[in-house]
TIROPA-705593 format. One record per residue: x, y, z of N, C-alpha, C, CB in turn; residue in one letter. Coordinates in Angstrom, 2 decimals, always signed. Glycine has a CB too. Example, Ala and Ser with C-alpha at 12.3 -4.5 7.8 and 13.67 -1.06 7.14 Angstrom:
REM TIROPA-705593
PT      nx      ny      nz     cax     cay     caz      cx      cy      cz     cbx     cby     cbz aa
PT  +13.19   -5.69   +7.80  +12.30   -4.50   +7.80  +13.20   -3.30   +7.80  +11.31   -4.47   +9.05  A
PT  +12.85   -2.25   +7.08  +13.67   -1.06   +7.14  +12.90   +0.03   +7.87  +14.08   -0.60   +5.72  S
REM end
This chain:
REM TIROPA-705593
PT      nx      ny      nz     cax     cay     caz      cx      cy      cz     cbx     cby     cbz aa
PT  +27.55   -0.31   -2.69  +26.19   -0.70   -2.39  +25.44   -0.92   -3.71  +25.49   +0.37   -1.52  X
PT  +24.65   -1.97   -3.74  +23.88   -2.32   -4.93  +22.75   -1.32   -5.15  +23.32   -3.76   -4.81  X
PT  +22.63   -0.82   -6.38  +21.57   +0.13   -6.72  +20.25   -0.61   -6.85  +21.91   +0.88   -8.04  X
PT  +19.21   -0.07   -6.23  +17.87   -0.66   -6.30  +17.23   -0.30   -7.63  +16.98   -0.18   -5.13  X
PT  +16.52   -1.26   -8.20  +15.82   -1.03   -9.45  +14.33   -1.21   -9.25  +16.33   -1.97  -10.56  X
PT  +13.55   -0.24   -9.70  +12.09   -0.31   -9.65  +11.59   +0.04  -11.05  +11.49   +0.67   -8.55  X
PT  +10.78   -0.84  -11.62  +10.24   -0.60  -12.96   +8.72   -0.56  -12.86  +10.70   -1.70  -13.97  X
PT   +8.14   +0.60  -13.17   +6.68   +0.76  -13.18   +6.18   +0.60  -14.61   +6.26   +2.13  -12.60  X
PT   +5.03   -0.03  -14.74   +4.37   -0.18  -16.04   +2.93   +0.28  -15.91   +4.43   -1.65  -16.54  X
PT   +2.52   +1.19  -16.80   +1.13   +1.64  -16.83   +0.28   +0.58  -17.52   +0.99   +3.02  -17.56  X
PT   -0.81   +0.19  -16.89   -1.72   -0.81  -17.45   -2.87   -0.16  -18.20   -2.25   -1.71  -16.36  X
PT   -3.07   +1.13  -17.95   -4.09   +1.91  -18.67   -3.46   +3.24  -19.07   -5.37   +2.13  -17.78  X
PT   -3.98   +3.86  -20.10   -3.43   +5.13  -20.58   -3.54   +6.24  -19.55   -4.12   +5.55  -21.84  X
PT   -4.60   +6.21  -18.74   -4.84   +7.31  -17.80   -4.36   +7.02  -16.37   -6.29   +7.63  -17.77  X
PT   -3.63   +5.94  -16.15   -3.09   +5.68  -14.81   -1.88   +6.58  -14.57   -2.70   +4.18  -14.65  X
PT   -1.55   +6.78  -13.29   -0.47   +7.70  -12.91   +0.62   +6.93  -12.18   -1.01   +8.84  -12.02  X
PT   +1.86   +7.10  -12.63   +3.01   +6.47  -11.99   +3.26   +7.17  -10.65   +4.28   +6.55  -12.90  X
PT   +3.52   +6.41   -9.55   +3.80   +7.02   -8.25   +4.98   +7.98   -8.32   +4.07   +5.94   -7.20  X
PT   +4.90   +9.06   -7.54   +5.99  +10.03   -7.50   +6.04  +10.68   -6.13   +5.82  +11.10   -8.60  X
PT   +7.21  +11.19   -5.78   +7.36  +11.92   -4.52   +7.00  +13.37   -4.77   +8.82  +11.79   -3.94  X
PT   +6.19  +13.93   -3.88   +5.77  +15.32   -4.05   +6.60  +16.31   -3.25   +4.32  +15.47   -3.66  X
PT   +7.52  +15.79   -2.45   +8.48  +16.67   -1.79   +9.82  +15.93   -1.70   +7.98  +17.10   -0.36  X
PT  +10.89  +16.69   -1.69  +12.23  +16.12   -1.77  +12.53  +15.14   -0.64  +13.25  +17.23   -1.76  X
PT  +12.08  +15.42   +0.56  +12.39  +14.58   +1.70  +11.37  +13.49   +1.99  +12.53  +15.42   +2.90  X
PT  +10.37  +13.35   +1.16   +9.31  +12.37   +1.41   +9.86  +10.94   +1.33   +8.16  +12.54   +0.40  X
PT   +9.42  +10.10   +2.27   +9.83   +8.69   +2.27   +8.99   +7.87   +1.30   +9.72   +8.10   +3.68  X
PT   +7.75   +8.31   +1.09   +6.83   +7.55   +0.25   +6.57   +8.21   -1.09   +5.54   +7.36   +0.97  X
PT   +6.10   +7.41   -2.01   +5.72   +7.85   -3.35   +4.20   +7.84   -3.43   +6.36   +6.94   -4.47  X
PT   +3.61   +8.99   -3.73   +2.15   +9.09   -3.77   +1.57   +8.18   -4.84   +1.72  +10.53   -4.02  X
PT   +0.48   +7.51   -4.45   -0.23   +6.62   -5.37   -1.63   +7.15   -5.61   -0.28   +5.17   -4.81  X
PT   -2.13   +6.91   -6.80   -3.41   +7.44   -7.24   -4.38   +6.29   -7.50   -3.24   +8.31   -8.51  X
PT   -5.65   +6.51   -7.13   -6.66   +5.50   -7.47   -7.02   +5.66   -8.94   -7.94   +5.64   -6.56  X
PT   -7.34   +4.56   -9.58   -7.63   +4.57  -11.01   -9.13   +4.40  -11.27   -6.84   +3.47  -11.72  X
PT   -9.93   +4.72  -10.25  -11.38   +4.61  -10.37  -12.04   +5.50   -9.31  -11.84   +3.13  -10.20  X
PT  -13.29   +5.88   -9.55  -14.07   +6.59   -8.55  -14.43   +5.61   -7.44  -15.35   +7.23   -9.17  X
PT  -14.49   +6.12   -6.21  -14.78   +5.26   -5.06  -15.96   +5.82   -4.27  -13.54   +5.11   -4.15  X
PT  -16.91   +4.96   -3.95  -17.99   +5.24   -3.00  -18.03   +4.04   -2.08  -19.39   +5.50   -3.72  X
PT  -17.68   +4.26   -0.81  -17.56   +3.15   +0.13  -18.43   +3.41   +1.35  -16.09   +2.96   +0.55  X
PT  -19.40   +2.54   +1.54  -20.33   +2.67   +2.66  -19.63   +2.34   +3.98  -21.55   +1.74   +2.46  X
PT  -20.14   +2.85   +5.11  -19.56   +2.53   +6.42  -19.44   +1.01   +6.62  -20.41   +3.14   +7.55  X
PT  -18.29   +0.59   +7.11  -18.04   -0.82   +7.39  -17.65   -1.65   +6.18  -19.24   -1.40   +7.99  X
PT  -17.72   -1.08   +4.98  -17.40   -1.84   +3.77  -15.91   -1.80   +3.45  -18.20   -1.30   +2.59  X
PT  -15.50   -2.74   +2.60  -14.11   -2.89   +2.18  -14.08   -2.98   +0.65  -13.44   -4.15   +2.84  X
PT  -13.02   -2.44   +0.06  -12.88   -2.49   -1.39  -11.41   -2.63   -1.76  -13.49   -1.23   -2.06  X
PT  -11.16   -3.28   -2.87   -9.82   -3.38   -3.44   -9.81   -2.47   -4.67   -9.45   -4.88   -3.82  X
PT   -9.02   -1.40   -4.61   -9.05   -0.35   -5.62   -7.91   -0.52   -6.63   -8.97   +1.03   -4.95  X
PT   -8.24   -0.37   -7.88   -7.26   -0.45   -8.96   -6.38   +0.80   -8.99   -7.97   -0.63  -10.32  X
PT   -5.08   +0.60   -9.28   -4.17   +1.73   -9.50   -3.82   +1.87  -10.97   -2.89   +1.56   -8.66  X
PT   -4.02   +0.80  -11.73   -3.68   +0.83  -13.15   -2.19   +0.75  -13.42   -4.22   +2.07  -13.76  X
PT   -1.41   +0.33  -12.41   +0.03   +0.18  -12.60   +0.50   -1.14  -11.99   +0.80   +1.37  -11.96  X
PT   +1.59   -1.63  -12.52   +2.26   -2.77  -11.89   +3.71   -2.37  -11.66   +2.14   -4.07  -12.76  X
PT   +4.39   -3.14  -10.85   +5.72   -2.76  -10.43   +6.60   -3.99  -10.34   +5.68   -2.01   -9.09  X
PT   +7.80   -3.87  -10.87   +8.81   -4.91  -10.72   +9.94   -4.31   -9.90   +9.32   -5.44  -12.13  X
PT  +10.28   -4.98   -8.79  +11.30   -4.43   -7.90  +12.44   -5.42   -7.69  +10.68   -4.04   -6.55  X
PT  +13.59   -4.89   -7.30  +14.76   -5.72   -6.99  +14.43   -6.69   -5.87  +15.97   -4.84   -6.60  X
PT  +15.07   -7.84   -5.88  +14.77   -8.89   -4.91  +15.12   -8.50   -3.48  +15.50  -10.15   -5.27  X
PT  +15.96   -7.50   -3.29  +16.32   -7.10   -1.93  +15.42   -5.97   -1.39  +17.78   -6.65   -1.89  X
PT  +14.34   -5.67   -2.13  +13.38   -4.65   -1.68  +12.01   -5.26   -1.45  +13.29   -3.52   -2.70  X
PT  +11.22   -4.57   -0.65   +9.83   -4.92   -0.39   +9.03   -3.63   -0.49   +9.64   -5.61   +1.02  X
PT   +7.91   -3.66   -1.19   +7.06   -2.48   -1.32   +5.81   -2.60   -0.48   +6.69   -2.25   -2.79  X
PT   +5.50   -1.56   +0.27   +4.33   -1.54   +1.14   +3.50   -0.30   +0.83   +4.75   -1.57   +2.64  X
PT   +2.20   -0.46   +0.70   +1.29   +0.65   +0.42   +0.62   +1.05   +1.73   +0.23   +0.27   -0.66  X
PT   +0.73   +2.32   +2.08   +0.13   +2.86   +3.30   -0.78   +4.02   +2.94   +1.22   +3.31   +4.31  X
PT   -1.74   +4.30   +3.79   -2.63   +5.43   +3.55   -1.90   +6.75   +3.74   -3.82   +5.37   +4.48  X
PT   -2.24   +7.73   +2.96   -1.74   +9.08   +3.20   -2.38   +9.54   +4.50   -2.05  +10.08   +2.01  X
PT   -1.61  +10.14   +5.37   -2.11  +10.46   +6.71   -3.37  +11.32   +6.68   -1.04  +11.17   +7.51  X
PT   -3.43  +12.30   +5.80   -4.61  +13.16   +5.73   -5.85  +12.42   +5.29   -4.35  +14.30   +4.79  X
PT   -5.71  +11.52   +4.35   -6.86  +10.75   +3.86   -7.38   +9.83   +4.95   -6.48   +9.93   +2.60  X
PT   -6.48   +9.12   +5.62   -6.89   +8.16   +6.64   -7.50   +8.84   +7.86   -5.70   +7.33   +7.07  X
PT   -6.82   +9.84   +8.41   -7.28  +10.46   +9.65   -8.52  +11.32   +9.46   -6.18  +11.29  +10.24  X
PT   -8.65  +11.99   +8.35   -9.81  +12.87   +8.13  -11.07  +12.11   +7.75   -9.49  +13.87   +7.05  X
PT  -10.91  +10.90   +7.21  -12.07  +10.17   +6.69  -12.38   +8.88   +7.44  -11.84   +9.86   +5.26  X
PT  -11.56   +8.50   +8.40  -11.83   +7.29   +9.16  -11.71   +6.02   +8.33  -13.18   +7.36   +9.76  X
PT  -10.76   +6.00   +7.40  -10.56   +4.81   +6.58   -9.18   +4.22   +6.85  -10.71   +5.15   +5.07  X
PT   -9.09   +2.90   +6.73   -7.80   +2.21   +6.81   -7.38   +1.85   +5.39   -7.89   +0.93   +7.72  X
PT   -6.14   +2.17   +5.07   -5.63   +1.93   +3.71   -4.32   +1.16   +3.82   -5.43   +3.27   +2.93  X
PT   -4.24   +0.06   +3.08   -3.01   -0.73   +3.08   -2.94   -1.53   +1.78   -2.94   -1.68   +4.32  X
PT   -1.78   -1.98   +1.45   -1.58   -2.83   +0.28   -0.13   -3.25   +0.22   -2.01   -2.11   -1.02  X
PT   +0.17   -4.10   -0.73   +1.56   -4.52   -0.91   +1.76   -4.87   -2.37   +1.90   -5.73   +0.00  X
PT   +3.01   -5.03   -2.72   +3.34   -5.32   -4.11   +3.56   -6.81   -4.28   +4.60   -4.54   -4.56  X
PT   +2.82   -7.40   -5.20   +3.12   -8.75   -5.68   +3.89   -8.50   -6.97   +1.79   -9.65   -5.91  X
PT   +5.13   -8.93   -7.00   +6.03   -8.57   -8.09   +5.40   -8.78   -9.47   +7.30   -9.38   -7.99  X
PT   +5.35   -7.71  -10.21   +4.89   -7.67  -11.60   +3.39   -7.95  -11.76   +5.66   -8.66  -12.41  X
PT   +2.60   -7.68  -10.71   +1.14   -7.73  -10.79   +0.61   -6.33  -10.48   +0.53   -8.79   -9.80  X
PT   -0.62   -6.05  -10.90   -1.19   -4.73  -10.62   -1.20   -4.46   -9.12   -2.62   -4.62  -11.19  X
PT   -0.79   -3.26   -8.74   -0.83   -2.85   -7.34   -2.27   -2.48   -7.01   +0.14   -1.65   -7.06  X
PT   -2.80   -3.11   -5.97   -4.15   -2.82   -5.50   -4.04   -2.12   -4.15   -5.01   -4.13   -5.38  X
PT   -4.96   -1.20   -3.92   -5.04   -0.49   -2.64   -6.27   -1.00   -1.91   -5.09   +1.08   -2.84  X
PT   -6.07   -1.56   -0.73   -7.17   -2.09   +0.08   -7.67   -1.00   +1.01   -6.72   -3.36   +0.89  X
PT   -8.97   -0.71   +0.94   -9.55   +0.36   +1.77  -10.72   -0.20   +2.57  -10.02   +1.56   +0.89  X
PT  -10.73   +0.07   +3.87  -11.84   -0.28   +4.75  -12.38   +1.00   +5.35  -11.39   -1.29   +5.86  X
PT  -13.67   +1.21   +5.25  -14.31   +2.40   +5.82  -14.70   +2.09   +7.26  -15.57   +2.83   +4.98  X
PT  -13.95   +2.63   +8.21  -14.18   +2.40   +9.63  -15.08   +3.48  +10.24  -12.86   +2.35  +10.39  X
PT  -15.50   +4.43   +9.45  -16.34   +5.53   +9.96  -17.81   +5.16   +9.81  -16.03   +6.85   +9.21  X
PT  -18.66   +6.09  +10.26  -20.11   +5.88  +10.10  -20.66   +6.75   +8.96  -20.85   +6.20  +11.42  X
PT  -19.76   +7.22   +8.08  -20.16   +8.07   +6.96  -19.64   +7.49   +5.64  -19.63   +9.52   +7.15  X
PT  -20.33   +7.83   +4.56  -19.91   +7.42   +3.23  -18.53   +8.02   +2.92  -20.95   +7.85   +2.16  X
PT  -17.62   +7.20   +2.38  -16.32   +7.69   +1.93  -16.34   +7.74   +0.41  -15.14   +6.78   +2.45  X
PT  -16.06   +8.93   -0.14  -16.04   +9.11   -1.59  -14.75   +9.79   -2.00  -17.26   +9.94   -2.05  X
PT  -14.23   +9.37   -3.13  -13.09  +10.05   -3.74  -13.12   +9.80   -5.24  -11.74   +9.57   -3.10  X
PT  -12.48  +10.67   -5.96  -12.52  +10.62   -7.43  -11.30   +9.93   -8.00  -12.64  +12.02   -8.00  X
PT  -11.45   +9.44   -9.20  -10.35   +8.86   -9.96   -9.21   +9.87  -10.03  -10.82   +8.44  -11.39  X
PT   -7.98   +9.36   -9.99   -6.75  +10.16  -10.05   -6.50  +11.01   -8.80   -6.79  +11.06  -11.24  X
PT   -7.11  +10.63   -7.68   -6.84  +11.28   -6.39   -5.66  +10.58   -5.73   -8.10  +11.24   -5.47  X
PT   -4.76  +11.38   -5.13   -3.66  +10.80   -4.34   -4.28  +10.22   -3.07   -2.54  +11.87   -4.01  X
PT   -4.25   +8.92   -2.94   -4.95   +8.28   -1.83   -4.03   +7.49   -0.91   -6.01   +7.37   -2.37  X
PT   -2.88   +7.07   -1.42   -1.97   +6.23   -0.64   -0.53   +6.61   -0.96   -2.22   +4.72   -0.92  X
PT   +0.39   +5.98   -0.24   +1.80   +6.19   -0.53   +2.51   +4.84   -0.56   +2.46   +7.13   +0.50  X
PT   +3.46   +4.72   -1.44   +4.23   +3.50   -1.61   +5.60   +3.72   -0.98   +4.36   +3.11   -3.12  X
PT   +5.95   +2.84   -0.05   +7.23   +2.93   +0.65   +8.03   +1.66   +0.34   +7.02   +3.10   +2.20  X
PT   +9.29   +1.83   +0.05  +10.17   +0.69   -0.22  +11.07   +0.46   +0.98  +11.02   +0.93   -1.51  X
PT  +11.18   -0.80   +1.37  +12.00   -1.20   +2.51  +13.00   -2.26   +2.06  +11.13   -1.74   +3.68  X
PT  +14.16   -2.29   +2.73  +15.13   -3.35   +2.44  +14.62   -4.65   +3.04  +16.54   -2.99   +3.00  X
PT  +14.72   -5.70   +2.26  +14.30   -7.03   +2.73  +15.51   -7.68   +3.41  +13.77   -7.92   +1.54  X
PT  +15.28   -8.20   +4.59  +16.34   -8.90   +5.33  +15.94  -10.36   +5.48  +16.58   -8.25   +6.73  X
PT  +16.86  -11.24   +5.22  +16.62  -12.66   +5.46  +17.11  -12.98   +6.86  +17.33  -13.55   +4.39  X
PT  +16.20  -13.42   +7.69  +16.52  -13.72   +9.08  +16.42  -15.21   +9.32  +15.59  -12.95  +10.02  X
PT  +17.19  -15.68  +10.28  +17.06  -17.07  +10.72  +16.40  -17.05  +12.09  +18.46  -17.79  +10.77  X
PT  +15.44  -17.93  +12.26  +14.73  -18.01  +13.53  +15.10  -19.30  +14.24  +13.21  -17.93  +13.31  X
PT  +15.24  -19.20  +15.54  +15.48  -20.37  +16.38  +14.24  -20.58  +17.24  +16.77  -20.21  +17.26  X
PT  +13.93  -21.82  +17.50  +12.77  -22.14  +18.32  +13.24  -22.73  +19.63  +11.80  -23.10  +17.59  X
PT  +12.68  -22.23  +20.69  +13.02  -22.74  +22.01  +11.75  -23.31  +22.61  +13.64  -21.62  +22.92  X
PT  +11.82  -24.51  +23.12  +10.64  -25.16  +23.70  +10.65  -24.98  +25.21  +10.60  -26.66  +23.33  X
PT   +9.50  -24.64  +25.74   +9.37  -24.48  +27.19   +8.55  -25.65  +27.72   +8.70  -23.11  +27.55  X
PT   +8.82  -26.02  +28.94   +8.01  -27.04  +29.59   +6.68  -26.42  +29.97   +8.72  -27.62  +30.84  X
PT   +5.62  -27.15  +29.75   +4.29  -26.67  +30.11   +4.11  -26.81  +31.62   +3.18  -27.45  +29.35  X
PT   +3.53  -25.80  +32.22   +3.25  -25.87  +33.65   +1.75  -25.83  +33.88   +3.94  -24.73  +34.42  X
PT   +1.32  -26.52  +34.88   -0.10  -26.59  +35.22   -0.43  -25.39  +36.09   -0.45  -27.93  +35.94  X
PT   -1.33  -24.54  +35.63   -1.68  -23.32  +36.37   -2.90  -23.50  +37.25   -1.92  -22.19  +35.40  X
PT   -3.45  -24.70  +37.30   -4.66  -24.90  +38.12   -4.33  -25.27  +39.53   -5.53  -25.97  +37.53  X
REM end
């Protein structure tokens, strides 16, 4: 089996490289690289201060840490654009201000195998429902 390669690069001196905080964890904790104050209903793209280069057979997906999302009513998602800074997209779905400090573990990075699939299209005859 081909070994997967992931190369992280710090874009700022104080950014934190993702890491697993428990042996069996599927995701690698990600840290915000800025203080956040997000009003209800607002959306922000948060800097991580890192970029990532991954093998072509992998895909990286950023998901919210369950405690952060469920306790604060925020949706967190992101993805890796190869060799560009990883951004964390946060939407405040609650009716309260969401605040967190720089260097807080806010999301997790999960790597998935990329599969190339072939799709077939089947055409159906249109039927009149009136």
